[in-house]
mmCIF entry with sequence, helices, sheets and N, C-alpha, C, O atoms, coordinates in Angstrom:
data_MODEL
# 
_entry.id   MODEL 
# 
_entity.id                         1 
_entity.type                       polymer 
_entity.pdbx_number_of_molecules   1 
# 
_entity_poly.entity_id                      1 
_entity_poly.type                           'polypeptide(L)' 
_entity_poly.nstd_linkage                   no 
_entity_poly.nstd_monomer                   no 
_entity_poly.pdbx_seq_one_letter_code       
;(UNK)(UNK)(UNK)(UNK)(UNK)(UNK)(UNK)(UNK)(UNK)(UNK)(UNK)(UNK)(UNK)(UNK)(UNK)(UNK)
(UNK)(UNK)(UNK)(UNK)(UNK)(UNK)(UNK)(UNK)(UNK)(UNK)(UNK)(UNK)(UNK)(UNK)(UNK)(UNK)
(UNK)(UNK)(UNK)(UNK)(UNK)(UNK)(UNK)(UNK)(UNK)(UNK)(UNK)
;
_entity_poly.pdbx_seq_one_letter_code_can   XXXXXXXXXXXXXXXXXXXXXXXXXXXXXXXXXXXXXXXXXXX 
_entity_poly.pdbx_strand_id                 A 
# 
loop_
_entity_poly_seq.entity_id 
_entity_poly_seq.num 
_entity_poly_seq.mon_id 
_entity_poly_seq.hetero 
1 1  UNK n 
1 2  UNK n 
1 3  UNK n 
1 4  UNK n 
1 5  UNK n 
1 6  UNK n 
1 7  UNK n 
1 8  UNK n 
1 9  UNK n 
1 10 UNK n 
1 11 UNK n 
1 12 UNK n 
1 13 UNK n 
1 14 UNK n 
1 15 UNK n 
1 16 UNK n 
1 17 UNK n 
1 18 UNK n 
1 19 UNK n 
1 20 UNK n 
1 21 UNK n 
1 22 UNK n 
1 23 UNK n 
1 24 UNK n 
1 25 UNK n 
1 26 UNK n 
1 27 UNK n 
1 28 UNK n 
1 29 UNK n 
1 30 UNK n 
1 31 UNK n 
1 32 UNK n 
1 33 UNK n 
1 34 UNK n 
1 35 UNK n 
1 36 UNK n 
1 37 UNK n 
1 38 UNK n 
1 39 UNK n 
1 40 UNK n 
1 41 UNK n 
1 42 UNK n 
1 43 UNK n 
# 
_struct_asym.id          A 
_struct_asym.entity_id   1 
# 
loop_
_struct_conf.conf_type_id 
_struct_conf.id 
_struct_conf.pdbx_PDB_helix_id 
_struct_conf.beg_label_comp_id 
_struct_conf.beg_label_asym_id 
_struct_conf.beg_label_seq_id 
_struct_conf.pdbx_beg_PDB_ins_code 
_struct_conf.end_label_comp_id 
_struct_conf.end_label_asym_id 
_struct_conf.end_label_seq_id 
_struct_conf.pdbx_end_PDB_ins_code 
_struct_conf.beg_auth_comp_id 
_struct_conf.beg_auth_asym_id 
_struct_conf.beg_auth_seq_id 
_struct_conf.end_auth_comp_id 
_struct_conf.end_auth_asym_id 
_struct_conf.end_auth_seq_id 
_struct_conf.pdbx_PDB_helix_class 
_struct_conf.details 
_struct_conf.pdbx_PDB_helix_length 
HELX_P HELX_P1 AA1 UNK A 2  ? UNK A 9  ? UNK A 2  UNK A 9  1 ? 8  
HELX_P HELX_P2 AA2 UNK A 11 ? UNK A 42 ? UNK A 11 UNK A 42 1 ? 32 
# 
_struct_conf_type.id          HELX_P 
_struct_conf_type.criteria    ? 
_struct_conf_type.reference   ? 
# 
loop_
_atom_site.group_PDB 
_atom_site.id 
_atom_site.type_symbol 
_atom_site.label_atom_id 
_atom_site.label_alt_id 
_atom_site.label_comp_id 
_atom_site.label_asym_id 
_atom_site.label_entity_id 
_atom_site.label_seq_id 
_atom_site.pdbx_PDB_ins_code 
_atom_site.Cartn_x 
_atom_site.Cartn_y 
_atom_site.Cartn_z 
_atom_site.occupancy 
_atom_site.B_iso_or_equiv 
_atom_site.pdbx_formal_charge 
_atom_site.auth_seq_id 
_atom_site.auth_comp_id 
_atom_site.auth_asym_id 
_atom_site.auth_atom_id 
_atom_site.pdbx_PDB_model_num 
ATOM 1   N N  . UNK A 1 1  ? 13.433  -12.079 -0.570  1.00 0.00 ? 1  UNK A N  1 
ATOM 2   C CA . UNK A 1 1  ? 13.886  -12.103 -1.995  1.00 0.00 ? 1  UNK A CA 1 
ATOM 3   C C  . UNK A 1 1  ? 13.202  -13.098 -2.773  1.00 0.00 ? 1  UNK A C  1 
ATOM 4   O O  . UNK A 1 1  ? 12.996  -12.940 -3.976  1.00 0.00 ? 1  UNK A O  1 
ATOM 5   N N  . UNK A 1 2  ? 12.821  -14.180 -2.094  1.00 0.00 ? 2  UNK A N  1 
ATOM 6   C CA . UNK A 1 2  ? 12.145  -15.287 -2.821  1.00 0.00 ? 2  UNK A CA 1 
ATOM 7   C C  . UNK A 1 2  ? 10.734  -14.888 -3.352  1.00 0.00 ? 2  UNK A C  1 
ATOM 8   O O  . UNK A 1 2  ? 10.259  -15.339 -4.394  1.00 0.00 ? 2  UNK A O  1 
ATOM 9   N N  . UNK A 1 3  ? 10.121  -14.004 -2.538  1.00 0.00 ? 3  UNK A N  1 
ATOM 10  C CA . UNK A 1 3  ? 8.738   -13.513 -2.906  1.00 0.00 ? 3  UNK A CA 1 
ATOM 11  C C  . UNK A 1 3  ? 8.901   -12.605 -4.118  1.00 0.00 ? 3  UNK A C  1 
ATOM 12  O O  . UNK A 1 3  ? 8.106   -12.690 -5.054  1.00 0.00 ? 3  UNK A O  1 
ATOM 13  N N  . UNK A 1 4  ? 9.835   -11.805 -4.124  1.00 0.00 ? 4  UNK A N  1 
ATOM 14  C CA . UNK A 1 4  ? 10.032  -10.911 -5.281  1.00 0.00 ? 4  UNK A CA 1 
ATOM 15  C C  . UNK A 1 4  ? 10.397  -11.660 -6.507  1.00 0.00 ? 4  UNK A C  1 
ATOM 16  O O  . UNK A 1 4  ? 9.925   -11.307 -7.588  1.00 0.00 ? 4  UNK A O  1 
ATOM 17  N N  . UNK A 1 5  ? 11.219  -12.690 -6.415  1.00 0.00 ? 5  UNK A N  1 
ATOM 18  C CA . UNK A 1 5  ? 11.558  -13.547 -7.581  1.00 0.00 ? 5  UNK A CA 1 
ATOM 19  C C  . UNK A 1 5  ? 10.261  -14.193 -8.073  1.00 0.00 ? 5  UNK A C  1 
ATOM 20  O O  . UNK A 1 5  ? 9.987   -14.233 -9.272  1.00 0.00 ? 5  UNK A O  1 
ATOM 21  N N  . UNK A 1 6  ? 9.472   -14.694 -7.126  1.00 0.00 ? 6  UNK A N  1 
ATOM 22  C CA . UNK A 1 6  ? 8.214   -15.420 -7.520  1.00 0.00 ? 6  UNK A CA 1 
ATOM 23  C C  . UNK A 1 6  ? 7.317   -14.434 -8.232  1.00 0.00 ? 6  UNK A C  1 
ATOM 24  O O  . UNK A 1 6  ? 6.688   -14.800 -9.225  1.00 0.00 ? 6  UNK A O  1 
ATOM 25  N N  . UNK A 1 7  ? 7.230   -13.213 -7.774  1.00 0.00 ? 7  UNK A N  1 
ATOM 26  C CA . UNK A 1 7  ? 6.272   -12.202 -8.417  1.00 0.00 ? 7  UNK A CA 1 
ATOM 27  C C  . UNK A 1 7  ? 6.759   -11.902 -9.784  1.00 0.00 ? 7  UNK A C  1 
ATOM 28  O O  . UNK A 1 7  ? 5.957   -11.821 -10.714 1.00 0.00 ? 7  UNK A O  1 
ATOM 29  N N  . UNK A 1 8  ? 8.016   -11.736 -9.953  1.00 0.00 ? 8  UNK A N  1 
ATOM 30  C CA . UNK A 1 8  ? 8.559   -11.405 -11.306 1.00 0.00 ? 8  UNK A CA 1 
ATOM 31  C C  . UNK A 1 8  ? 8.390   -12.529 -12.324 1.00 0.00 ? 8  UNK A C  1 
ATOM 32  O O  . UNK A 1 8  ? 8.149   -12.285 -13.506 1.00 0.00 ? 8  UNK A O  1 
ATOM 33  N N  . UNK A 1 9  ? 8.521   -13.768 -11.839 1.00 0.00 ? 9  UNK A N  1 
ATOM 34  C CA . UNK A 1 9  ? 8.514   -14.959 -12.803 1.00 0.00 ? 9  UNK A CA 1 
ATOM 35  C C  . UNK A 1 9  ? 7.132   -15.459 -12.962 1.00 0.00 ? 9  UNK A C  1 
ATOM 36  O O  . UNK A 1 9  ? 6.922   -16.279 -13.856 1.00 0.00 ? 9  UNK A O  1 
ATOM 37  N N  . UNK A 1 10 ? 6.108   -15.039 -12.157 1.00 0.00 ? 10 UNK A N  1 
ATOM 38  C CA . UNK A 1 10 ? 4.808   -15.643 -12.269 1.00 0.00 ? 10 UNK A CA 1 
ATOM 39  C C  . UNK A 1 10 ? 3.933   -15.009 -13.342 1.00 0.00 ? 10 UNK A C  1 
ATOM 40  O O  . UNK A 1 10 ? 3.626   -13.827 -13.190 1.00 0.00 ? 10 UNK A O  1 
ATOM 41  N N  . UNK A 1 11 ? 3.513   -15.650 -14.378 1.00 0.00 ? 11 UNK A N  1 
ATOM 42  C CA . UNK A 1 11 ? 2.818   -15.058 -15.413 1.00 0.00 ? 11 UNK A CA 1 
ATOM 43  C C  . UNK A 1 11 ? 1.469   -14.500 -15.013 1.00 0.00 ? 11 UNK A C  1 
ATOM 44  O O  . UNK A 1 11 ? 1.010   -13.532 -15.620 1.00 0.00 ? 11 UNK A O  1 
ATOM 45  N N  . UNK A 1 12 ? 0.793   -15.091 -13.980 1.00 0.00 ? 12 UNK A N  1 
ATOM 46  C CA . UNK A 1 12 ? -0.406  -14.476 -13.474 1.00 0.00 ? 12 UNK A CA 1 
ATOM 47  C C  . UNK A 1 12 ? -0.234  -13.082 -12.957 1.00 0.00 ? 12 UNK A C  1 
ATOM 48  O O  . UNK A 1 12 ? -1.071  -12.211 -13.194 1.00 0.00 ? 12 UNK A O  1 
ATOM 49  N N  . UNK A 1 13 ? 0.854   -12.862 -12.247 1.00 0.00 ? 13 UNK A N  1 
ATOM 50  C CA . UNK A 1 13 ? 1.108   -11.504 -11.709 1.00 0.00 ? 13 UNK A CA 1 
ATOM 51  C C  . UNK A 1 13 ? 1.447   -10.574 -12.836 1.00 0.00 ? 13 UNK A C  1 
ATOM 52  O O  . UNK A 1 13 ? 1.038   -9.414  -12.787 1.00 0.00 ? 13 UNK A O  1 
ATOM 53  N N  . UNK A 1 14 ? 2.165   -10.998 -13.851 1.00 0.00 ? 14 UNK A N  1 
ATOM 54  C CA . UNK A 1 14 ? 2.473   -10.162 -14.964 1.00 0.00 ? 14 UNK A CA 1 
ATOM 55  C C  . UNK A 1 14 ? 1.210   -9.757  -15.736 1.00 0.00 ? 14 UNK A C  1 
ATOM 56  O O  . UNK A 1 14 ? 1.053   -8.593  -16.107 1.00 0.00 ? 14 UNK A O  1 
ATOM 57  N N  . UNK A 1 15 ? 0.310   -10.722 -15.976 1.00 0.00 ? 15 UNK A N  1 
ATOM 58  C CA . UNK A 1 15 ? -1.000  -10.432 -16.633 1.00 0.00 ? 15 UNK A CA 1 
ATOM 59  C C  . UNK A 1 15 ? -1.809  -9.520  -15.783 1.00 0.00 ? 15 UNK A C  1 
ATOM 60  O O  . UNK A 1 15 ? -2.491  -8.654  -16.330 1.00 0.00 ? 15 UNK A O  1 
ATOM 61  N N  . UNK A 1 16 ? -1.789  -9.645  -14.476 1.00 0.00 ? 16 UNK A N  1 
ATOM 62  C CA . UNK A 1 16 ? -2.541  -8.798  -13.559 1.00 0.00 ? 16 UNK A CA 1 
ATOM 63  C C  . UNK A 1 16 ? -2.005  -7.371  -13.730 1.00 0.00 ? 16 UNK A C  1 
ATOM 64  O O  . UNK A 1 16 ? -2.823  -6.459  -13.840 1.00 0.00 ? 16 UNK A O  1 
ATOM 65  N N  . UNK A 1 17 ? -0.678  -7.109  -13.761 1.00 0.00 ? 17 UNK A N  1 
ATOM 66  C CA . UNK A 1 17 ? -0.142  -5.813  -13.882 1.00 0.00 ? 17 UNK A CA 1 
ATOM 67  C C  . UNK A 1 17 ? -0.554  -5.226  -15.210 1.00 0.00 ? 17 UNK A C  1 
ATOM 68  O O  . UNK A 1 17 ? -0.927  -4.055  -15.279 1.00 0.00 ? 17 UNK A O  1 
ATOM 69  N N  . UNK A 1 18 ? -0.494  -6.016  -16.269 1.00 0.00 ? 18 UNK A N  1 
ATOM 70  C CA . UNK A 1 18 ? -0.868  -5.520  -17.554 1.00 0.00 ? 18 UNK A CA 1 
ATOM 71  C C  . UNK A 1 18 ? -2.345  -5.131  -17.553 1.00 0.00 ? 18 UNK A C  1 
ATOM 72  O O  . UNK A 1 18 ? -2.711  -4.063  -18.043 1.00 0.00 ? 18 UNK A O  1 
ATOM 73  N N  . UNK A 1 19 ? -3.190  -6.000  -17.001 1.00 0.00 ? 19 UNK A N  1 
ATOM 74  C CA . UNK A 1 19 ? -4.618  -5.682  -16.861 1.00 0.00 ? 19 UNK A CA 1 
ATOM 75  C C  . UNK A 1 19 ? -4.872  -4.344  -16.072 1.00 0.00 ? 19 UNK A C  1 
ATOM 76  O O  . UNK A 1 19 ? -5.693  -3.523  -16.480 1.00 0.00 ? 19 UNK A O  1 
ATOM 77  N N  . UNK A 1 20 ? -4.165  -4.165  -14.972 1.00 0.00 ? 20 UNK A N  1 
ATOM 78  C CA . UNK A 1 20 ? -4.296  -2.888  -14.199 1.00 0.00 ? 20 UNK A CA 1 
ATOM 79  C C  . UNK A 1 20 ? -3.840  -1.678  -15.025 1.00 0.00 ? 20 UNK A C  1 
ATOM 80  O O  . UNK A 1 20 ? -4.462  -0.615  -15.019 1.00 0.00 ? 20 UNK A O  1 
ATOM 81  N N  . UNK A 1 21 ? -2.706  -1.894  -15.747 1.00 0.00 ? 21 UNK A N  1 
ATOM 82  C CA . UNK A 1 21 ? -2.235  -0.764  -16.579 1.00 0.00 ? 21 UNK A CA 1 
ATOM 83  C C  . UNK A 1 21 ? -3.245  -0.378  -17.603 1.00 0.00 ? 21 UNK A C  1 
ATOM 84  O O  . UNK A 1 21 ? -3.502  0.811   -17.792 1.00 0.00 ? 21 UNK A O  1 
ATOM 85  N N  . UNK A 1 22 ? -3.836  -1.340  -18.281 1.00 0.00 ? 22 UNK A N  1 
ATOM 86  C CA . UNK A 1 22 ? -4.856  -1.020  -19.309 1.00 0.00 ? 22 UNK A CA 1 
ATOM 87  C C  . UNK A 1 22 ? -6.058  -0.335  -18.651 1.00 0.00 ? 22 UNK A C  1 
ATOM 88  O O  . UNK A 1 22 ? -6.584  0.657   -19.156 1.00 0.00 ? 22 UNK A O  1 
ATOM 89  N N  . UNK A 1 23 ? -6.486  -0.906  -17.486 1.00 0.00 ? 23 UNK A N  1 
ATOM 90  C CA . UNK A 1 23 ? -7.666  -0.314  -16.731 1.00 0.00 ? 23 UNK A CA 1 
ATOM 91  C C  . UNK A 1 23 ? -7.350  1.136   -16.384 1.00 0.00 ? 23 UNK A C  1 
ATOM 92  O O  . UNK A 1 23 ? -8.183  2.010   -16.625 1.00 0.00 ? 23 UNK A O  1 
ATOM 93  N N  . UNK A 1 24 ? -6.205  1.414   -15.841 1.00 0.00 ? 24 UNK A N  1 
ATOM 94  C CA . UNK A 1 24 ? -5.873  2.755   -15.534 1.00 0.00 ? 24 UNK A CA 1 
ATOM 95  C C  . UNK A 1 24 ? -5.733  3.747   -16.739 1.00 0.00 ? 24 UNK A C  1 
ATOM 96  O O  . UNK A 1 24 ? -6.023  4.941   -16.671 1.00 0.00 ? 24 UNK A O  1 
ATOM 97  N N  . UNK A 1 25 ? -5.255  3.109   -17.846 1.00 0.00 ? 25 UNK A N  1 
ATOM 98  C CA . UNK A 1 25 ? -5.153  3.958   -19.014 1.00 0.00 ? 25 UNK A CA 1 
ATOM 99  C C  . UNK A 1 25 ? -6.531  4.301   -19.557 1.00 0.00 ? 25 UNK A C  1 
ATOM 100 O O  . UNK A 1 25 ? -6.729  5.403   -20.067 1.00 0.00 ? 25 UNK A O  1 
ATOM 101 N N  . UNK A 1 26 ? -7.503  3.371   -19.458 1.00 0.00 ? 26 UNK A N  1 
ATOM 102 C CA . UNK A 1 26 ? -8.879  3.630   -19.883 1.00 0.00 ? 26 UNK A CA 1 
ATOM 103 C C  . UNK A 1 26 ? -9.475  4.685   -18.941 1.00 0.00 ? 26 UNK A C  1 
ATOM 104 O O  . UNK A 1 26 ? -10.072 5.652   -19.416 1.00 0.00 ? 26 UNK A O  1 
ATOM 105 N N  . UNK A 1 27 ? -9.338  4.533   -17.698 1.00 0.00 ? 27 UNK A N  1 
ATOM 106 C CA . UNK A 1 27 ? -9.833  5.472   -16.645 1.00 0.00 ? 27 UNK A CA 1 
ATOM 107 C C  . UNK A 1 27 ? -9.291  6.902   -16.965 1.00 0.00 ? 27 UNK A C  1 
ATOM 108 O O  . UNK A 1 27 ? -10.027 7.888   -17.008 1.00 0.00 ? 27 UNK A O  1 
ATOM 109 N N  . UNK A 1 28 ? -7.952  6.935   -17.184 1.00 0.00 ? 28 UNK A N  1 
ATOM 110 C CA . UNK A 1 28 ? -7.358  8.184   -17.493 1.00 0.00 ? 28 UNK A CA 1 
ATOM 111 C C  . UNK A 1 28 ? -7.891  8.871   -18.722 1.00 0.00 ? 28 UNK A C  1 
ATOM 112 O O  . UNK A 1 28 ? -8.054  10.091  -18.737 1.00 0.00 ? 28 UNK A O  1 
ATOM 113 N N  . UNK A 1 29 ? -8.167  8.087   -19.767 1.00 0.00 ? 29 UNK A N  1 
ATOM 114 C CA . UNK A 1 29 ? -8.721  8.579   -20.965 1.00 0.00 ? 29 UNK A CA 1 
ATOM 115 C C  . UNK A 1 29 ? -10.145 9.190   -20.755 1.00 0.00 ? 29 UNK A C  1 
ATOM 116 O O  . UNK A 1 29 ? -10.470 10.273  -21.240 1.00 0.00 ? 29 UNK A O  1 
ATOM 117 N N  . UNK A 1 30 ? -10.979 8.400   -19.983 1.00 0.00 ? 30 UNK A N  1 
ATOM 118 C CA . UNK A 1 30 ? -12.329 8.929   -19.741 1.00 0.00 ? 30 UNK A CA 1 
ATOM 119 C C  . UNK A 1 30 ? -12.314 10.234  -18.911 1.00 0.00 ? 30 UNK A C  1 
ATOM 120 O O  . UNK A 1 30 ? -13.091 11.151  -19.173 1.00 0.00 ? 30 UNK A O  1 
ATOM 121 N N  . UNK A 1 31 ? -11.442 10.297  -17.936 1.00 0.00 ? 31 UNK A N  1 
ATOM 122 C CA . UNK A 1 31 ? -11.321 11.558  -17.117 1.00 0.00 ? 31 UNK A CA 1 
ATOM 123 C C  . UNK A 1 31 ? -10.933 12.717  -18.047 1.00 0.00 ? 31 UNK A C  1 
ATOM 124 O O  . UNK A 1 31 ? -11.529 13.793  -17.999 1.00 0.00 ? 31 UNK A O  1 
ATOM 125 N N  . UNK A 1 32 ? -9.949  12.481  -18.871 1.00 0.00 ? 32 UNK A N  1 
ATOM 126 C CA . UNK A 1 32 ? -9.549  13.546  -19.844 1.00 0.00 ? 32 UNK A CA 1 
ATOM 127 C C  . UNK A 1 32 ? -10.697 13.891  -20.826 1.00 0.00 ? 32 UNK A C  1 
ATOM 128 O O  . UNK A 1 32 ? -10.966 15.057  -21.116 1.00 0.00 ? 32 UNK A O  1 
ATOM 129 N N  . UNK A 1 33 ? -11.323 12.880  -21.296 1.00 0.00 ? 33 UNK A N  1 
ATOM 130 C CA . UNK A 1 33 ? -12.446 13.089  -22.359 1.00 0.00 ? 33 UNK A CA 1 
ATOM 131 C C  . UNK A 1 33 ? -13.583 13.862  -21.711 1.00 0.00 ? 33 UNK A C  1 
ATOM 132 O O  . UNK A 1 33 ? -14.038 14.842  -22.301 1.00 0.00 ? 33 UNK A O  1 
ATOM 133 N N  . UNK A 1 34 ? -14.072 13.481  -20.528 1.00 0.00 ? 34 UNK A N  1 
ATOM 134 C CA . UNK A 1 34 ? -15.155 14.207  -19.904 1.00 0.00 ? 34 UNK A CA 1 
ATOM 135 C C  . UNK A 1 34 ? -14.763 15.606  -19.440 1.00 0.00 ? 34 UNK A C  1 
ATOM 136 O O  . UNK A 1 34 ? -15.564 16.524  -19.619 1.00 0.00 ? 34 UNK A O  1 
ATOM 137 N N  . UNK A 1 35 ? -13.646 15.822  -18.887 1.00 0.00 ? 35 UNK A N  1 
ATOM 138 C CA . UNK A 1 35 ? -13.214 17.060  -18.470 1.00 0.00 ? 35 UNK A CA 1 
ATOM 139 C C  . UNK A 1 35 ? -13.051 18.027  -19.678 1.00 0.00 ? 35 UNK A C  1 
ATOM 140 O O  . UNK A 1 35 ? -13.375 19.211  -19.586 1.00 0.00 ? 35 UNK A O  1 
ATOM 141 N N  . UNK A 1 36 ? -12.545 17.491  -20.799 1.00 0.00 ? 36 UNK A N  1 
ATOM 142 C CA . UNK A 1 36 ? -12.385 18.296  -21.965 1.00 0.00 ? 36 UNK A CA 1 
ATOM 143 C C  . UNK A 1 36 ? -13.704 18.661  -22.459 1.00 0.00 ? 36 UNK A C  1 
ATOM 144 O O  . UNK A 1 36 ? -13.923 19.837  -22.752 1.00 0.00 ? 36 UNK A O  1 
ATOM 145 N N  . UNK A 1 37 ? -14.643 17.730  -22.584 1.00 0.00 ? 37 UNK A N  1 
ATOM 146 C CA . UNK A 1 37 ? -16.026 18.092  -23.126 1.00 0.00 ? 37 UNK A CA 1 
ATOM 147 C C  . UNK A 1 37 ? -16.843 18.985  -22.153 1.00 0.00 ? 37 UNK A C  1 
ATOM 148 O O  . UNK A 1 37 ? -17.680 19.759  -22.615 1.00 0.00 ? 37 UNK A O  1 
ATOM 149 N N  . UNK A 1 38 ? -16.615 18.894  -20.787 1.00 0.00 ? 38 UNK A N  1 
ATOM 150 C CA . UNK A 1 38 ? -17.270 19.740  -19.875 1.00 0.00 ? 38 UNK A CA 1 
ATOM 151 C C  . UNK A 1 38 ? -16.819 21.141  -20.010 1.00 0.00 ? 38 UNK A C  1 
ATOM 152 O O  . UNK A 1 38 ? -17.618 22.076  -19.978 1.00 0.00 ? 38 UNK A O  1 
ATOM 153 N N  . UNK A 1 39 ? -15.425 21.308  -20.174 1.00 0.00 ? 39 UNK A N  1 
ATOM 154 C CA . UNK A 1 39 ? -14.868 22.614  -20.291 1.00 0.00 ? 39 UNK A CA 1 
ATOM 155 C C  . UNK A 1 39 ? -15.331 23.274  -21.640 1.00 0.00 ? 39 UNK A C  1 
ATOM 156 O O  . UNK A 1 39 ? -15.625 24.469  -21.653 1.00 0.00 ? 39 UNK A O  1 
ATOM 157 N N  . UNK A 1 40 ? -15.393 22.536  -22.726 1.00 0.00 ? 40 UNK A N  1 
ATOM 158 C CA . UNK A 1 40 ? -15.872 23.037  -24.002 1.00 0.00 ? 40 UNK A CA 1 
ATOM 159 C C  . UNK A 1 40 ? -17.340 23.398  -23.956 1.00 0.00 ? 40 UNK A C  1 
ATOM 160 O O  . UNK A 1 40 ? -17.750 24.325  -24.655 1.00 0.00 ? 40 UNK A O  1 
ATOM 161 N N  . UNK A 1 41 ? -18.119 22.741  -23.199 1.00 0.00 ? 41 UNK A N  1 
ATOM 162 C CA . UNK A 1 41 ? -19.556 22.984  -23.062 1.00 0.00 ? 41 UNK A CA 1 
ATOM 163 C C  . UNK A 1 41 ? -19.826 24.295  -22.375 1.00 0.00 ? 41 UNK A C  1 
ATOM 164 O O  . UNK A 1 41 ? -20.813 24.969  -22.667 1.00 0.00 ? 41 UNK A O  1 
ATOM 165 N N  . UNK A 1 42 ? -18.927 24.667  -21.437 1.00 0.00 ? 42 UNK A N  1 
ATOM 166 C CA . UNK A 1 42 ? -19.131 25.896  -20.701 1.00 0.00 ? 42 UNK A CA 1 
ATOM 167 C C  . UNK A 1 42 ? -18.817 27.167  -21.563 1.00 0.00 ? 42 UNK A C  1 
ATOM 168 O O  . UNK A 1 42 ? -19.255 28.266  -21.222 1.00 0.00 ? 42 UNK A O  1 
ATOM 169 N N  . UNK A 1 43 ? -18.113 27.011  -22.595 1.00 0.00 ? 43 UNK A N  1 
ATOM 170 C CA . UNK A 1 43 ? -17.653 28.172  -23.442 1.00 0.00 ? 43 UNK A CA 1 
ATOM 171 C C  . UNK A 1 43 ? -18.819 28.702  -24.261 1.00 0.00 ? 43 UNK A C  1 
ATOM 172 O O  . UNK A 1 43 ? -18.655 29.655  -25.023 1.00 0.00 ? 43 UNK A O  1 
# 
């Protein structure tokens, strides 16, 4: 339980999770963007 408490209260871990969320959001946007344009290009 001490490790979980440390992870929740450590600002470095919180910033890392925020950075990962932003990175995954950008990756998801690019996947959507390229798949949309590939499907429109085939029409």
